N, C-alpha and C positions, 0 to 999 in steps of 0.2 A: 504493500500499500504505500503510495506517495501522496503528499499533501502540498497544496498551493498556498503560500502565504505571501502577504505584502510586507516586504521588509525594505525599509528605507526608500519607499515608493518603487521598488523593483519587484516584479512578480518572480517568485523563487520556488523551484520544486525542491521540497526537503525530504530526504530519505530518513525514515525513522531511525535507521541505525546511525545516522549522523547526529541526531538529537542525543542518542545514548552515548556516542562518543564524546559529545560536549559535556555530558554529566560526569563522565569518567575523568575528564580533564580538570574538573572542579575538586576532585577528591583530595583531601588533606594527605600527607605523606603516608601515615600509618594505615590509611585505607587503601592507598593507590596501588600498593604492593599486590593485594589480592585482586583488585579490579583489573589490572593489566596482566594478570597471569594467563598462562596458556589455556586454562579451563574456561576463560571468557574471551576467547579470540574471535576473530572475524568469522572463522569457520563455524564456531559454536553459534554465533548470532544467525547465520544462515540456516542452521539446522533447527533453530528455535522458532523460525517463521518471522513475521514482520514485527512482532512486539519487541523483539531484541532486547529482552530484559536483563538487567545486571544481576537480577537474583539467580535465575537458572539453577544449575546443580552447585554453584559456587556461593550460594546465598549465605550459608552458614559462616563461610570464611569471611565474608564482607561484613556481616553483622558482628562477627567476633572481633575483627579488627577495628570496627566502629567503636565498640565499647572500650577497646584499648585506648583509642584516640580520646575518648571522653574521660578516661581514667586519669589522664595527665591534668585535668582541670578540677580544682577543688570546688566546693559549694560556693565560695566567695568569688569565684572567677579568677583565681590565681592560676598560674601555669608553671609547669616544670621547667626549670631553667635550662636544663640540657636540651630539652625538645624545642624549646622556644625558637631558637635561631634557625633550626631546620624548617619549622612551620613557616616562619616569615619569609624564607627564601623561596618557597613554593606558593604559598597562599598570599597573593598580593602582587605578583609580578605582572608584566604587561600582558603576557599570553593568557593568564587567568582572567584578567579583566575583559580581554577581547572575548574569550569564550562565554564568560558570565553575561556579558551585554547581549550576545546573540540569543542566549537562552531567556534573558529578561524580555527581549522583543518577541520571541517565539511564544512565550507564555500568555501573551495577549489573545492568541487564537484558542478558542475552546477545543478545537481538534487537537492541537498540539499540547494544550494543558492535560487534556485526558490521556494522551500519549505518555506524558511526563509523569502524571500522577493518576493512574487508572483507578477505577471504582473498586475497592477492595471487597465490596459486597457481591461483585459480579465476577471478578477474576482474581486469582491468587498471584498473578504476575505483577510484580512491582519493579519500578526502575530506581527506587531509592533516592531520587532527587532530594526529597524533603530531609532524608537522614544525612545526606551529604552536606546540605545547607546547615543542618543543626550542628554537625561536626565543625564545619567551617566557622560558623558564628562563635563556637566555643573556643577555637584556637587563634582566630586571626585578630591582630591588632591594627589592621589597616582599615581606617574609616571607609575608604572606597570599596574594599571587599564587603564590608558590612552593609554599605548602601546597595550594592548589586544584589547581595544575597536577600535583603528585605525587599528589594524591588522585584526580584523573581517571585518570591512568596506572595507579594502584593498582587502581582499580575495573575498568579494562580488562584488567589483568593476572589478574583472577579468572577470565577466560575463555581457554581454550586458544588459539583462533585469534588473538585480538588480542594475547595474550601472546607468540606467536611473531613477530607483526609488530613488536612494540616492540623486540625484539632485532635486527631486521633493518634498522631505520632508522639509517643512518650517523651516528655520533657521539651518538645518543641515550642509549645505555648509559653512555658515559663521562661526559656531562653530568649524568645522574641520580646517578651515584656521586659526582660532585663536590658534590652537595647535602649529603653527609655533614658538610661543613665549614661549613654554615650554623649560626649560633648561635641557633636558635629552636626551642623545644620542640615546637609543633604540627607544624612542617616535619620534624623529625627523626622524630616519631611516624609520619607518613605515608611518610617515607623508608624507615624500617626495615620497615613493613608491605609496601611495594612490593618491596624487595629480597628479603624472605622469600618472597613469592609467586613472584618471577621465579626464584629459586634452586631452587625446587621443581619447576620445569617442565623440559621437555626441552632447553631452552636454557640450563640452569643453568650449564654449563661456560663459556659465553661470559661470563656475569656474574662467574663465580669468577676468571677471569684478569684481568678488570678491577679486581676487588677486592683482588687479591693484593699490590700494592706495599705495603711496610712503613708508609709514612705513612698509607695508607688504613686498614690493619688497627689501627695504633696509635690512630687517631682513633676507630674503632669502640670499642675498649677504654676509650679516655678517656671517651667518652660514658657507657658502661656503669658506669664506676667513679665518675663525678663528678656525674651527675644526681641530683636528689632527687625528680623527678617520677615517680610510681608507674607511670603509663601509659608513659612512655618507657623505664623500666627494663623493663617487661613486654614491650614491643615489641622492644627492642634485645637482651635476653637470649633472647627467642623467636627472633630471627634467628641468634644463636649456637647454639641448640638445633638449628635447621634445618641448620646446617652440620654438626654432630656427627652427625646422623641421616642425612646425605646418602650416596648411594652412594660407594663407595671412590674412584672416579676423580675425583670432585668434592671429596670431602672432603680428600684428600691435597694438593689445591692450596692449601687455606686453613688447615687446622687445625694442622699442625706449626708454622706461623708464629706463629699465635695462642698456641699453648702456650708457644712460646719468648718470647712477649711477656708471659707471666704470666697467661694466662687462668684456669688452675685456682685460683690464689690470689686473683684478682679475685672469682671466684664465691663462694669461701669467705668472703671478707670481706663481700660482699653478704649471704650466709646469716646471718652473725653480726649484722649490723644488723636484719635482718627479725625474727630470733628475739628480739632485745632488745626489739623492740616487743611481742611476745607476752607477755613476762614483765612488762611494765609494768602500771600500774593500769588503764589503758584500752587495749583493743585497737582497731585500726584496720581494719575490715572491708575497706576499699578496698585494703588491701596484701596481703590473703590470696592473690589470683592472682599477685602478684609472688613471694611466698614459694614458691608452687607451681612457677612456671616456673623459678626459680633451682634448686630441688631436681631438677627434671627435666632441666635442663641438666647438672648435675653427675652425675646418674645416667647420662646418655648418655655422658659422658666415662669413667665408671668401667668401661665394658665395652670400651674402646679401649686397646689395649696401650701405646701411647705416653703414656697419661695415667693409667692405673690405679695404677702404682707411685707416682707423685707424690701422688695422693689418699690412698693407703693409708698413706703416711708422715706424713700430717697428723694429729696428735692433736687439733688444733683442730677439724677436721672431725668426727671421731668424738664429741667432747665436744658439739658443736652438735646433731648428730643424736640423741645421747642426751637432751639437753635437750628436744627435741621430742618424743621417744618417751614421755618421763616426764611430759609436761603432763597435769594432772588433767582439764582440760576440753578435749577433743579435737574436739567436734563440729563446731565452725566450721572447723577445719583438718584435718579427717579426711583429705582427699586427700593433703595435704602428709605427714601421718604415715605413710600407706601408702607413699608414694614413699620417705620416709626409711628405712623398713624394708627395701624392695627395695635401696636403695643400700647399707645396712649389709651385707646378705647378699652383694652384689657384692664389697664390700671384704673380707669374711671369706673369700670363696672365693679371693681373691688372696693374702692374708696370714693365716694361721691364728692367729698370735700376737696379732692384735688382740683376740681374745675375752678375752685376759688383762686388758684395760683395763676390761671390763664384768662379769666373771664373779662379783663379790661385790656387785653392785648389784641389790638386791631390787626397787627401784622400776622399774628397767629392765625386768625380767621381767613385772612387773605391766602396765607400759605396753604391752609387746608383745601381752600377752593381750587388753588392752582394744582393740587395734586390729583383731582378728580380725573383728568384724562389718563394719567398714568396708570389708574386702577381699573380701567375699563374692562380688562380681561379677568379681574379677580372680584367675584361678587362679594366675598367676605370683607375684602378691603373696602369696597364701595359702601357697604353697610357700616363699616367701622367709621369712615369719614362722615357719613350722615349722622351717626350716633353722637359723634363728638360735636358736630355743628348744632344738633338739636339740644344737647346738654348746655353748649355754650350760650346760645340765644336765650335759653330758658333762664339761665342764671343772670344774663344781662337784663332781661325783662323784669325779673323779680326785684333787682336792685333799683335804686333812683338813678335814671338815665336822663342826663341833661339833654337839651335840644342839639347841643354841639356834638355830643356822643352819638346820638341817634342819627344825625346827619352823616357822620363818618361811616356808621355802619351801613346805611342805605347806599352810600357812594360806592363802597366796596362790593356789597351785594349786587348792585345793578351793573357794575362794571364786569361782573362775572356771569351775567344772566345768559350769555351764549353757551358757556360750559355747563350751567345748570340745566338749560333746556336740553342739550345734547345728552347729558347723563340721564335725565328723566325719561327721554325717548328710548334710549338704550334699555334702561331698566323695564319700561313697559313691554318691549319686545321680548326681553328675557323672561319676564313674569308670564307672558302668554304662552311661551314654550314650556316653562316649568310646571304650568298648571295641568299637564297631561296626566300626572299621577298624584295621588293623595299626599304623599310625603313631600314632594317638592312643592305642592300647593300650600302646604302648612308653612314651610320655611319661606316661601314667597309672601305669605300673608304677614309674617312677622317682619320681614324686610320692608314691606309696604307701610306698615305702622310706624316704622322708624323714620322713613321719608315723609310721611304724612305729618307727623309731629313736627318735623323741621320746617316743612313748608307752611303750615299754619302759623308758626311763629314769625316766619319771614313776612307772611302776609299781614300779620297784626302790626309788625313794625313799619311796613309800608303804609298801611292806613294811618298809623299814628303820625308818620312824618308828613303825609299829604295834608292831614288836619292842621299840623303846625304851620305848613306852608301857606295854606288858604287863610289861616288867621294871621298871616304876616308875622309869624314868630320865627320864620326860617333864619338860621344863622348864616346870613349873607357873607360874613367875613370869611367863612370857610369855603365858599364855593369855587374859589380858585385853586386851593389845595385839595379839596375833595369834591370835584364836580360830580353832578348827577345828571346823566344823559337821559332825556325824556323817553327816547326810544328804547334804551335798555331797560329803563324802569317800567314801561309798558309790557315789555317781554317778560320780566320778572313777575309782574302782577298776573299776567295771563298763565304763566307756568304754575304759579301757586294755586289759582282757581282751578285749572285743568287737572292737575295731578294730585291735589289734595282731596278730591271727592272719592 
């Protein structure tokens, strides 16, 4: 059997025996003697068929040598001094890196991943690539070798069958988790990518229990809090997001300990740093994904009872979210702004008093309205925006609003009448489609209530302003700074009447 893979944009025919030869070339020295013996020669591979397994009739020899390799490493990761020089001469040279990188690329293909790590429930033939990588991780002192080894396992973890096999190799999960303590950014990026993939699989609980010790979780948070590398922040925070979004039985193993170690405050501090970059003279586009993943991680925590109250009590968080909402140029960070709005809505649903912190901020209302077009494809985000607007206007109306403040609000609302009209039309079309089944109809009904409440409050404010204008109490000194276009105002009134019924 031959397989076609896309490698460096070149179509390549890969012989399975070639894959096996690559695995052999990664063997640490004490394993290599057995794997290159006459008993596993090319002639034997031919007689074994297309699987070309390293196991064959020499499996016992290889496994025995594998254990000898592991014996030189103590439980704390120390290495036998006499063997160390020999290991470093072979593990980590240029040829090892070349062969490892080819396997790294090949592992992206499900076909090749299943060749490298066959399903043990279906066949007894194994190619021992995972055992080879386990031994390599235990003896190598080269960060590049560690990165390539984790990269190979990470690509294998993209496939369900090989991901299950990774968790079944004795000692491999523990050794992989130990790589969190390597002080090398590329290694840690691959480490967090691998952990994220494995935690999402059906074997996630196995990984969670190995990650549970306090020193491991403290190390994770230390990396998140102290690295300046944007890619590593994105990978590590993404891993924390995966934990927060995991099923309850897995999340409860890790999240309470992370919260106790200060996870919410760490994420808020990271958010503060990223937003400070947005307010500077030059934005850094490479950091936009970092901002987004941090916000998503905080949003995930905001719907978890054990975390929501701590987030709600943080005025710093609300201020940061408000700063993001009020940015005048949102296009480049539109996704982050939408996430920020959803997060604010979550916080307001937990603690109503938070609205008092923003109820007099006109730029905040304007920022919310500007986000509406960016949330057109996300019904939950659109509902969140309308919920905030409704709560904000309700609080404004309940207070003593001067004619000047009323004029300013009407000016902002009227200037955004086109956005409001388009959003309401889209909502009407979406609602008509979702009414086809009972469950969607119920959700659509709740969404309609949120919008209707907001529109009625806007209509009330418009009527109040028109009354003041007809009574010649209009704050004419504000008309230059906060103009009210009559055409926009008529459109706003029509929208309120049409869509609030």
